[in-house]
C-alpha angles and dihedrals in degrees: 000000000000089000091054092050092048092048091048092051090049093051092046090051093051091048092049098045102036117012100043096050091046092051091046091051092048093047096050096031093229114188115209119215123213119241091253092056092051095051096050111113 
């Protein structure tokens, strides 16, 4: 049972940190700017 809980926590962590932000970015077509582009006057 401990293995199942550990595996579930690992999958949930990967979904939260990687998959969800990628899907959000694809859905809303967010374009990220580099730090140099932001600081240009």
